[in-house]
C-alpha positions as a Markdown table, in Angstrom:
| # | Residue | x | y | z |
|---|---|---|---|---|
| 1 | Met | 161.7 | 38.8 | 88.8 |
| 2 | Ala | 162.6 | 41.2 | 86.1 |
| 3 | Glu | 164.8 | 44.1 | 87.2 |
| 4 | Ser | 162.9 | 47.3 | 86.9 |
| 5 | Lys | 163.5 | 49.7 | 84.1 |
| 6 | Val | 163.8 | 53.5 | 84.4 |
| 7 | Phe | 164.0 | 56.3 | 81.9 |
| 8 | Leu | 167.1 | 58.1 | 82.6 |
| 9 | Asn | 168.2 | 61.4 | 80.0 |
| 10 | Gly | 166.9 | 59.5 | 77.0 |
| 11 | Arg | 167.5 | 56.0 | 77.5 |
| 12 | Ile | 165.6 | 53.1 | 79.1 |
| 13 | Ile | 168.0 | 51.2 | 81.5 |
| 14 | Asp | 168.2 | 48.8 | 84.2 |
| 15 | Ala | 167.4 | 50.5 | 87.5 |
| 16 | Ala | 170.6 | 48.8 | 89.3 |
| 17 | Ser | 172.7 | 50.6 | 86.3 |
| 18 | Ala | 171.0 | 54.1 | 86.8 |
| 19 | Cys | 173.6 | 56.8 | 88.4 |
| 20 | Ile | 173.2 | 60.4 | 88.5 |
| 21 | Ser | 176.6 | 62.6 | 89.3 |
| 22 | Ile | 177.4 | 63.4 | 93.0 |
| 23 | Ser | 177.3 | 67.1 | 92.2 |
| 24 | Asp | 173.8 | 67.2 | 90.7 |
| 25 | Ala | 172.1 | 70.1 | 92.1 |
| 26 | Gly | 169.3 | 67.9 | 92.8 |
| 27 | Phe | 170.9 | 65.7 | 95.1 |
| 28 | Leu | 173.4 | 68.7 | 96.5 |
| 29 | His | 170.5 | 71.2 | 97.1 |
| 30 | Gly | 167.1 | 69.9 | 96.4 |
| 31 | Ala | 167.1 | 71.8 | 93.1 |
| 32 | Ser | 164.3 | 69.6 | 91.4 |
| 33 | Thr | 160.9 | 69.1 | 90.7 |
| 34 | Phe | 158.8 | 66.3 | 90.5 |
| 35 | Thr | 155.2 | 64.9 | 89.7 |
| 36 | Thr | 153.8 | 61.8 | 91.1 |
| 37 | Met | 151.1 | 60.3 | 88.9 |
| 38 | Leu | 148.5 | 57.1 | 89.1 |
| 39 | Ala | 148.7 | 54.6 | 85.9 |
| 40 | His | 145.3 | 53.0 | 85.6 |
| 41 | Asn | 144.4 | 50.2 | 82.9 |
| 42 | Gly | 147.9 | 51.2 | 81.5 |
| 43 | Lys | 147.2 | 55.0 | 81.0 |
| 44 | Val | 148.4 | 57.5 | 83.5 |
| 45 | Phe | 145.3 | 59.4 | 84.4 |
| 46 | Arg | 145.6 | 63.2 | 83.4 |
| 47 | Leu | 149.1 | 63.1 | 82.4 |
| 48 | Asp | 148.8 | 66.1 | 80.4 |
| 49 | Arg | 147.5 | 68.3 | 83.3 |
| 50 | His | 150.6 | 66.6 | 85.1 |
| 51 | Leu | 153.0 | 67.6 | 82.7 |
| 52 | Glu | 151.2 | 71.1 | 82.4 |
| 53 | Arg | 151.7 | 71.4 | 86.1 |
| 54 | Leu | 155.5 | 70.1 | 86.3 |
| 55 | Gly | 156.1 | 73.0 | 83.5 |
| 56 | Glu | 154.7 | 75.6 | 85.3 |
| 57 | Thr | 157.0 | 74.8 | 88.5 |
| 58 | Val | 160.0 | 74.5 | 85.8 |
| 59 | Arg | 159.4 | 78.1 | 84.9 |
| 60 | Leu | 158.8 | 79.2 | 88.4 |
| 61 | Leu | 161.8 | 77.9 | 89.8 |
| 62 | Gly | 163.8 | 78.9 | 86.5 |
| 63 | Leu | 165.1 | 75.1 | 86.4 |
| 64 | Asn | 167.5 | 74.3 | 83.3 |
| 65 | Thr | 165.9 | 71.3 | 81.7 |
| 66 | Asn | 165.7 | 70.0 | 78.1 |
| 67 | Ala | 162.6 | 68.0 | 78.9 |
| 68 | Thr | 159.6 | 68.6 | 76.7 |
| 69 | Val | 156.2 | 67.4 | 77.1 |
| 70 | Glu | 156.4 | 65.2 | 74.2 |
| 71 | Thr | 159.9 | 63.4 | 75.3 |
| 72 | Leu | 158.3 | 63.0 | 78.9 |
| 73 | Arg | 155.0 | 61.9 | 77.5 |
| 74 | Gln | 156.7 | 59.2 | 75.2 |
| 75 | Ala | 159.0 | 58.4 | 78.3 |
| 76 | Val | 156.1 | 57.6 | 80.5 |
| 77 | Arg | 154.8 | 55.4 | 78.0 |
| 78 | Asp | 158.0 | 53.6 | 77.4 |
| 79 | Val | 158.5 | 53.1 | 81.3 |
| 80 | Leu | 155.2 | 51.3 | 81.8 |
| 81 | Thr | 156.0 | 49.5 | 78.6 |
| 82 | Ala | 159.2 | 48.3 | 79.8 |
| 83 | Asn | 157.9 | 47.3 | 83.1 |
| 84 | Asp | 154.5 | 45.5 | 82.0 |
| 85 | Leu | 152.8 | 47.3 | 84.1 |
| 86 | Gln | 149.2 | 48.1 | 84.2 |
| 87 | Ser | 148.5 | 50.0 | 87.4 |
| 88 | Ala | 151.5 | 51.8 | 88.8 |
| 89 | Arg | 152.7 | 54.8 | 90.7 |
| 90 | Val | 155.1 | 56.5 | 88.1 |
| 91 | Arg | 157.3 | 59.4 | 89.0 |
| 92 | Ile | 158.8 | 62.3 | 86.9 |
| 93 | Met | 161.9 | 64.2 | 88.1 |
| 94 | Leu | 163.5 | 67.0 | 86.9 |
| 95 | Thr | 166.9 | 68.6 | 87.8 |
| 96 | Pro | 169.4 | 71.1 | 86.3 |
| 97 | Gly | 171.9 | 68.5 | 86.8 |
| 98 | Pro | 175.5 | 68.4 | 88.1 |
| 99 | Val | 176.6 | 72.0 | 89.5 |
| 100 | Asn | 178.7 | 73.9 | 86.8 |
| 101 | Asp | 177.3 | 71.5 | 84.1 |
| 102 | Glu | 174.8 | 72.3 | 81.1 |
| 103 | Arg | 173.3 | 68.8 | 81.3 |
| 104 | Pro | 170.1 | 68.5 | 83.2 |
| 105 | Thr | 168.8 | 65.5 | 84.6 |
| 106 | Thr | 165.3 | 63.7 | 83.5 |
| 107 | Leu | 164.0 | 60.8 | 85.3 |
| 108 | Val | 161.0 | 58.5 | 84.9 |
| 109 | Thr | 160.5 | 55.4 | 87.0 |
| 110 | Ala | 157.2 | 53.3 | 87.4 |
| 111 | Gln | 156.6 | 51.0 | 90.2 |
| 112 | Ala | 153.9 | 48.4 | 90.8 |
| 113 | Ile | 151.3 | 49.9 | 93.1 |
| 114 | Gly | 151.3 | 47.8 | 96.7 |
| 115 | Gln | 148.0 | 46.3 | 98.3 |
| 116 | Thr | 146.6 | 49.8 | 99.5 |
| 117 | Pro | 145.1 | 49.1 | 103.2 |
| 118 | Ala | 141.4 | 48.2 | 102.3 |
| 119 | His | 140.5 | 49.8 | 105.7 |
| 120 | Trp | 141.7 | 53.2 | 104.7 |
| 121 | Tyr | 138.6 | 53.6 | 102.4 |
| 122 | Glu | 136.1 | 51.5 | 104.2 |
| 123 | Lys | 136.6 | 52.6 | 107.8 |
| 124 | Gly | 138.7 | 55.8 | 107.3 |
| 125 | Ile | 141.9 | 57.1 | 108.5 |
| 126 | Asp | 143.1 | 59.2 | 111.8 |
| 127 | Val | 145.1 | 62.4 | 110.9 |
| 128 | Val | 147.2 | 64.8 | 113.4 |
| 129 | Val | 147.9 | 68.4 | 113.0 |
| 130 | Thr | 151.6 | 68.8 | 112.4 |
| 131 | Ser | 153.7 | 71.3 | 114.3 |
| 132 | Phe | 155.2 | 72.4 | 110.9 |
| 133 | Lys | 153.9 | 75.5 | 109.4 |
| 134 | Ala | 153.4 | 76.7 | 105.5 |
| 135 | His | 154.7 | 80.0 | 104.9 |
| 136 | Lys | 153.1 | 82.3 | 102.3 |
| 137 | Gly | 155.7 | 83.7 | 100.0 |
| 138 | Asp | 158.0 | 80.3 | 100.7 |
| 139 | Ile | 158.3 | 79.2 | 97.0 |
| 140 | Thr | 158.5 | 75.5 | 97.9 |
| 141 | Cys | 155.0 | 75.9 | 99.5 |
| 142 | Gly | 152.1 | 75.0 | 97.0 |
| 143 | Tyr | 154.8 | 73.2 | 94.6 |
| 144 | Lys | 156.7 | 70.1 | 94.5 |
| 145 | Thr | 160.4 | 70.4 | 94.8 |
| 146 | Gly | 162.9 | 68.4 | 96.1 |
| 147 | Cys | 162.7 | 70.0 | 99.5 |
| 148 | Tyr | 160.4 | 67.7 | 101.0 |
| 149 | Leu | 162.2 | 66.7 | 104.2 |
| 150 | Pro | 159.8 | 68.9 | 106.5 |
| 151 | Arg | 156.9 | 66.9 | 104.7 |
| 152 | Met | 158.5 | 63.2 | 105.7 |
| 153 | Leu | 159.4 | 64.2 | 109.2 |
| 154 | Ala | 155.5 | 65.5 | 109.9 |
| 155 | Arg | 154.7 | 62.0 | 108.4 |
| 156 | Gln | 156.8 | 60.5 | 110.8 |
| 157 | Glu | 155.3 | 62.5 | 113.4 |
| 158 | Ala | 151.9 | 61.2 | 112.8 |
| 159 | Ala | 153.0 | 57.6 | 112.4 |
| 160 | Val | 154.5 | 57.9 | 116.1 |
| 161 | Lys | 151.1 | 59.1 | 117.1 |
| 162 | Gly | 149.4 | 56.1 | 115.2 |
| 163 | Ala | 148.0 | 58.2 | 112.5 |
| 164 | Gln | 148.5 | 57.9 | 108.9 |
| 165 | Asp | 148.9 | 61.6 | 107.7 |
| 166 | Ala | 149.2 | 65.2 | 109.0 |
| 167 | Leu | 147.4 | 68.5 | 108.3 |
| 168 | Trp | 149.2 | 71.6 | 107.9 |
| 169 | Phe | 148.3 | 75.2 | 108.9 |
| 170 | Thr | 150.1 | 78.2 | 107.8 |
| 171 | Ser | 151.8 | 80.6 | 109.9 |
| 172 | Asp | 148.7 | 82.7 | 110.1 |
| 173 | Asn | 146.6 | 80.1 | 111.3 |
| 174 | Tyr | 144.6 | 78.9 | 108.1 |
| 175 | Leu | 144.2 | 75.2 | 107.2 |
| 176 | Ala | 146.4 | 74.2 | 104.3 |
| 177 | Glu | 146.9 | 70.5 | 102.9 |
| 178 | Gly | 147.9 | 67.2 | 104.0 |
| 179 | Cys | 152.0 | 66.0 | 103.7 |
| 180 | Thr | 151.4 | 64.9 | 100.3 |
| 181 | Ser | 147.7 | 65.5 | 100.0 |
| 182 | Asn | 144.9 | 68.1 | 99.5 |
| 183 | Val | 142.2 | 68.4 | 102.1 |
| 184 | Phe | 138.3 | 68.5 | 102.0 |
| 185 | Leu | 135.6 | 69.1 | 104.6 |
| 186 | Val | 132.1 | 68.6 | 104.2 |
| 187 | Leu | 130.1 | 71.3 | 106.2 |
| 188 | Asp | 126.3 | 71.4 | 106.2 |
| 189 | Gly | 126.4 | 69.7 | 102.5 |
| 190 | Lys | 128.9 | 71.5 | 101.1 |
| 191 | Val | 132.3 | 70.5 | 100.2 |
| 192 | Leu | 135.2 | 73.0 | 101.1 |
| 193 | Thr | 138.9 | 72.9 | 100.3 |
| 194 | Pro | 141.3 | 75.7 | 101.1 |
| 195 | Pro | 142.1 | 78.2 | 98.1 |
| 196 | Arg | 145.0 | 77.7 | 95.9 |
| 197 | Asp | 146.8 | 80.9 | 97.0 |
| 198 | Thr | 146.9 | 79.4 | 100.9 |
| 199 | Pro | 149.1 | 78.2 | 99.3 |
| 200 | Val | 148.6 | 74.4 | 98.5 |
| 201 | Leu | 149.6 | 72.4 | 95.7 |
| 202 | Pro | 147.0 | 72.3 | 92.9 |
| 203 | Gly | 146.5 | 68.8 | 93.0 |
| 204 | Ile | 145.2 | 66.7 | 89.9 |
| 205 | Val | 142.7 | 64.8 | 92.1 |
| 206 | Arg | 141.8 | 68.0 | 93.9 |
| 207 | Glu | 140.8 | 69.5 | 90.7 |
| 208 | Ala | 138.8 | 66.1 | 89.5 |
| 209 | Val | 136.8 | 66.2 | 92.8 |
| 210 | Leu | 135.9 | 69.9 | 92.3 |
| 211 | Glu | 134.7 | 68.7 | 88.9 |
| 212 | Leu | 132.8 | 65.6 | 90.2 |
| 213 | Cys | 131.0 | 68.0 | 92.8 |
| 214 | Arg | 129.4 | 70.0 | 89.9 |
| 215 | Asp | 128.5 | 67.1 | 88.1 |
| 216 | Leu | 126.9 | 65.6 | 91.2 |
| 217 | Ser | 125.2 | 68.8 | 92.1 |
| 218 | Ile | 127.1 | 69.1 | 95.2 |
| 219 | Pro | 127.8 | 72.8 | 96.4 |
| 220 | Ala | 131.4 | 73.2 | 96.4 |
| 221 | Asp | 133.8 | 76.1 | 97.5 |
| 222 | Asp | 137.9 | 76.4 | 96.5 |
| 223 | Gln | 137.9 | 80.1 | 97.3 |
| 224 | Thr | 137.2 | 80.8 | 101.1 |
| 225 | Pro | 139.9 | 80.2 | 103.9 |
| 226 | Leu | 139.4 | 77.7 | 106.3 |
| 227 | Thr | 140.2 | 77.6 | 110.1 |
| 228 | Val | 140.6 | 75.4 | 112.7 |
| 229 | Arg | 136.6 | 76.3 | 113.7 |
| 230 | Glu | 135.7 | 74.6 | 110.4 |
| 231 | Met | 137.8 | 71.8 | 110.5 |
| 232 | Leu | 136.6 | 70.8 | 114.0 |
| 233 | Ala | 133.0 | 71.6 | 112.8 |
| 234 | Ala | 133.0 | 69.4 | 109.6 |
| 235 | Gln | 130.8 | 66.5 | 109.3 |
| 236 | Glu | 133.1 | 64.7 | 107.0 |
| 237 | Val | 136.9 | 65.2 | 106.0 |
| 238 | Phe | 138.8 | 63.4 | 103.1 |
| 239 | Leu | 142.3 | 63.8 | 101.7 |
| 240 | Thr | 143.0 | 63.5 | 97.8 |
| 241 | Ser | 146.3 | 62.6 | 96.2 |
| 242 | Ser | 147.1 | 60.6 | 93.0 |
| 243 | Val | 148.1 | 57.3 | 93.8 |
| 244 | Ala | 146.3 | 57.0 | 97.2 |
| 245 | Gly | 143.0 | 58.6 | 95.7 |
| 246 | Ile | 140.3 | 59.5 | 97.9 |
| 247 | Arg | 140.8 | 58.6 | 102.1 |
| 248 | Pro | 138.2 | 59.4 | 104.5 |
| 249 | Val | 139.2 | 60.8 | 107.8 |
| 250 | Val | 137.4 | 59.5 | 110.9 |
| 251 | Arg | 139.6 | 61.1 | 113.3 |
| 252 | Ile | 141.9 | 64.5 | 113.9 |
| 253 | Glu | 144.1 | 63.9 | 116.6 |
| 254 | Arg | 141.2 | 62.8 | 119.6 |
| 255 | His | 138.4 | 64.9 | 117.9 |
| 256 | Pro | 135.6 | 62.6 | 116.0 |
| 257 | Val | 135.0 | 63.5 | 112.5 |
| 258 | Gly | 131.1 | 62.7 | 112.4 |
| 259 | Asp | 130.2 | 59.7 | 113.5 |
| 260 | Glu | 133.6 | 58.2 | 112.8 |
| 261 | Lys | 133.1 | 56.5 | 109.8 |
| 262 | Pro | 133.1 | 57.7 | 106.0 |
| 263 | Gly | 130.5 | 59.9 | 105.3 |
| 264 | Glu | 127.8 | 59.6 | 102.7 |
| 265 | Ile | 129.1 | 62.6 | 100.5 |
| 266 | Thr | 132.5 | 61.3 | 100.7 |
| 267 | Arg | 131.1 | 58.0 | 99.8 |
| 268 | Arg | 129.3 | 59.4 | 96.8 |
| 269 | Ile | 132.5 | 61.3 | 95.6 |
| 270 | Ile | 135.1 | 58.3 | 96.1 |
| 271 | Ala | 132.2 | 56.1 | 93.7 |
| 272 | Ala | 132.3 | 58.9 | 91.3 |
| 273 | Tyr | 136.2 | 59.4 | 91.2 |
| 274 | His | 136.4 | 55.4 | 90.5 |
| 275 | Gln | 134.0 | 55.8 | 87.6 |
| 276 | Leu | 136.0 | 58.6 | 86.5 |
| 277 | Leu | 139.1 | 57.0 | 86.3 |
| 278 | Asp | 137.7 | 53.8 | 84.2 |
| 279 | Arg | 136.3 | 56.0 | 82.1 |
| 280 | Glu | 139.2 | 58.3 | 81.3 |
| 281 | Ser | 141.7 | 54.8 | 81.3 |
| 282 | Gln | 140.0 | 53.3 | 78.2 |
């Protein structure tokens, strides 16, 4: 099996040879931003939107980087070509580089997507409600930074309980998102998702789902804060993320969602999303 290749600071190299400084601020302090993307038929879904969001985070955090939209776009293409991948999980990571150094780090990787469990989509997944809280005003909430330890711990908490993900609420008890996903509710035929300023990550698939709801004439609302009341009353729930796509949720803790099967509206949106992927990856 050929050794995987990565893009590191302007060059395509063997992954085993890729090194960053032990004083890199991303390694020492989590001072980094990243985006994870889906390559479908050899093309990253909505790459420009990912890069736009990445740039927003760079400006927000004031990260020192020499990466540009053009160089990152080319790096993504080069990494996919070097690894001969058509379907892949592609990740861009930017850090300011070593402390007291002016050389920032740019890393782009691509990995073949493993076999995603079919039952996630056919039968749905279980989620729990994590004890961790999202705090409005926390600069790491609503953005992809290297400070992901609480998300990892929440996922471990979910796994211990036999669930596939965990839902986050804010410190003032509003529904926010999953560990690495956005959450949607379907209540009385209307699709609801927490507002951007909850805060939640402006997910690329989240945006796509809202577009698809308009195309399918499904009422949708991304402006109204949601509480546990709406969550427990929802007839359908689903999570969205770039690599996992759209996963129906059939149980929250011990609470059944609807009839504990992927709902009709969720299935319509999943089908439309697959068509969108194919259409934009031609």
